[in-house]
Every structure is written in structure tokens, then in C-alpha cells.
C-alpha positions as CSV (number, residue, x, y, z in Angstrom):
1,M,38.0,159.6,24.9
2,K,40.1,157.6,22.4
3,Y,38.3,155.5,19.7
4,S,39.4,153.8,16.6
5,V,38.7,155.5,13.2
6,D,39.0,153.9,9.8
7,I,40.2,156.5,7.2
8,A,39.9,155.7,3.4
9,L,41.4,158.1,1.1
10,T,40.0,157.5,-2.4
11,T,42.2,158.9,-5.2
12,I,40.3,160.8,-7.8
13,H,43.5,162.5,-9.4
14,I,47.2,162.8,-9.0
15,G,48.5,166.2,-10.1
16,R,52.0,167.6,-10.3
17,H,51.9,168.8,-6.9
18,H,49.0,167.2,-5.0
19,R,47.0,163.8,-5.0
20,V,43.3,164.6,-5.0
21,V,41.3,162.2,-2.4
22,T,37.8,162.0,-1.1
23,L,37.7,161.5,2.7
24,G,36.1,158.4,4.1
25,L,35.7,158.2,8.0
26,N,34.3,154.7,9.3
27,G,32.7,154.0,5.9
28,Q,31.1,157.6,5.4
29,D,32.5,159.4,2.4
30,P,30.0,162.3,1.5
31,A,32.4,164.0,-1.0
32,E,32.7,160.8,-3.0
33,E,28.7,160.4,-2.8
34,Y,28.2,163.9,-3.9
35,L,30.7,163.6,-6.8
36,N,29.0,160.3,-8.0
37,E,25.5,161.9,-7.7
38,L,26.7,164.8,-9.7
39,E,28.2,162.6,-12.4
40,E,25.0,160.7,-12.9
41,K,22.9,164.1,-12.7
42,D,25.0,166.5,-14.7
43,A,28.1,165.0,-16.4
44,R,29.1,168.3,-17.7
45,A,29.0,169.8,-14.3
46,F,31.0,167.0,-12.8
47,G,33.7,167.4,-15.6
48,K,34.0,171.1,-14.7
49,I,34.4,170.5,-10.9
50,Q,36.9,167.6,-11.8
51,A,38.7,170.0,-14.1
52,R,39.0,172.6,-11.3
53,L,40.3,170.1,-8.8
54,K,43.0,168.8,-11.3
55,F,44.0,172.4,-12.1
56,V,44.7,173.3,-8.4
57,A,46.3,169.8,-8.0
58,D,48.9,170.8,-10.6
59,L,49.9,174.0,-8.7
60,D,51.9,174.1,-5.4
61,R,49.6,176.9,-4.0
62,Y,46.3,178.4,-5.4
63,E,43.7,180.7,-4.3
64,N,41.0,182.6,-6.2
65,K,38.2,184.5,-4.7
66,V,35.5,183.0,-6.9
67,A,36.8,179.6,-8.2
68,F,38.9,178.4,-5.1
69,R,38.4,180.6,-2.2
70,S,39.7,180.2,1.5
71,L,37.1,179.8,4.1
72,G,39.6,180.2,6.8
73,E,41.2,177.6,9.2
74,G,42.7,175.6,6.1
75,L,39.4,174.8,4.4
76,F,38.9,175.8,0.8
77,E,35.7,176.0,-1.4
78,A,36.2,174.8,-5.0
79,K,33.3,176.2,-7.0
80,I,31.9,176.1,-10.5
81,K,28.7,177.7,-11.9
82,T,26.3,175.8,-13.9
83,P,22.5,176.3,-13.8
84,F,23.2,175.4,-10.2
85,A,26.3,176.1,-8.2
86,V,28.5,173.2,-7.5
87,R,30.8,173.4,-4.5
88,V,33.3,170.9,-3.1
89,Y,35.1,171.8,0.4
90,V,38.7,170.6,0.6
91,F,41.6,171.1,2.9
92,Y,45.4,170.3,2.2
93,D,47.3,167.7,4.0
94,R,51.1,168.0,3.4
95,K,52.3,165.5,5.9
96,T,50.6,162.1,6.2
97,L,51.9,160.5,3.0
98,G,55.5,161.6,3.6
99,E,56.6,163.5,0.4
100,E,53.2,163.4,-1.1
101,S,50.8,166.3,-0.5
102,M,47.1,165.8,-0.7
103,I,44.2,167.9,-1.4
104,I,41.2,166.3,0.7
105,A,37.7,166.6,-0.6
106,A,35.6,166.6,2.8
107,H,32.1,167.4,1.5
108,G,30.2,168.8,-1.3
109,G,26.9,170.6,-2.2
110,G,25.0,173.3,-3.7
111,K,24.2,176.9,-2.7
112,S,21.0,176.0,-0.8
113,S,22.9,173.8,1.6
114,Q,26.1,175.9,1.6
115,Q,26.4,176.9,5.6
116,K,25.5,173.4,6.5
117,D,28.0,171.8,4.2
118,I,30.7,174.1,5.3
119,R,30.0,173.1,9.0
120,T,30.1,169.4,7.9
121,A,33.5,169.9,6.1
122,R,35.0,171.6,9.1
123,K,33.9,168.9,11.4
124,R,35.2,166.0,8.9
125,Q,38.6,168.0,8.7
126,E,38.7,168.2,12.4
127,Q,37.7,164.5,12.7
128,Y,40.5,163.5,10.3
129,T,43.1,165.6,12.0
130,T,42.1,164.3,15.5
131,A,41.9,160.5,14.2
132,L,45.7,161.0,12.8
133,K,47.0,161.4,16.4
134,E,45.0,158.2,17.6
135,Q,46.9,154.9,17.8
136,D,44.0,152.9,16.8
137,T,43.4,154.7,13.5
138,T,43.9,152.8,10.4
139,L,44.5,154.7,7.1
140,T,43.9,153.1,3.8
141,L,44.9,154.9,0.5
142,I,42.8,153.7,-2.4
143,K,44.6,154.3,-5.6
144,A,43.2,155.7,-8.8
145,K,41.9,153.3,-11.4
146,N,44.8,154.1,-13.7
147,E,47.5,154.1,-11.2
148,D,50.0,151.1,-10.9
């Protein structure tokens, strides 16, 4: 079944090797919502997870069994420890923007919802990949505030 999908990639950082974006599908962007809520709830934790993503964006490839671990099938968990664990689930896209590679944040959450969040992130990763193949898909790149 073919259907149209609106993809909005909202830039949160541009690193030396990757652009970090959140993934919006048909107006739903749970990673951006999670990060915004985190920033309001705990600015220090937000700063730490943001720093982790910026660090990874500056490297061509990176994996760490604690801080940025592979969950298989191209999905990674960026994690920091605070009084509560903060997790952001991401995947790489090295093709869609031509020469520019992206780290796409699909979802986020804490320890208590970890398994559900991983399933949701995988589903969003699959929806994104499938949507890119559809002719009726629209893709919008929303630039960072400091980007020209």
C-alpha cells in the first residue's frame, strides 16, 4: 500500500562528520518532544545528552558499550547517567542528503520505558526508510537556528 509521508528533519547540531536531526513523520516528532521536555525538566541532563550527540557527530564512526551502544540493525542508544537515565535512540543515514551524513534521533526515554522506546525507535526507523522509497514522500530539512 502506497501512502504519502511528510518527513521533517529538524537539525539540532552540525558536526564535522554528521548532521544531528530529530525525525518528524507526519507531524509527530517524539525525539524532539522528549529533548524539549528534558531541557525544561533538567537542563543539566539535556546539556549532557546534547554533548554526547555532538561528540559522536564529530567522529566518522563511534561505538561505546556504555555511552553509545549498538542495538543491532543500525539502531544505537546514546545514554547518559544522571539521577535518572537518559536515552536517545538514533540511526545513521549516509545517503539521503547526498554528501552530508546524518545521525537521526528517532525516539527518547528513560530506563522504565526502555524496551517500548526501542520498539518505537525501530518502527520509526523502518517507516523513514520505507517512506524514502515512496514517490509521494516529502522531505523537509529544518536548519539549525545558527545555520545560514
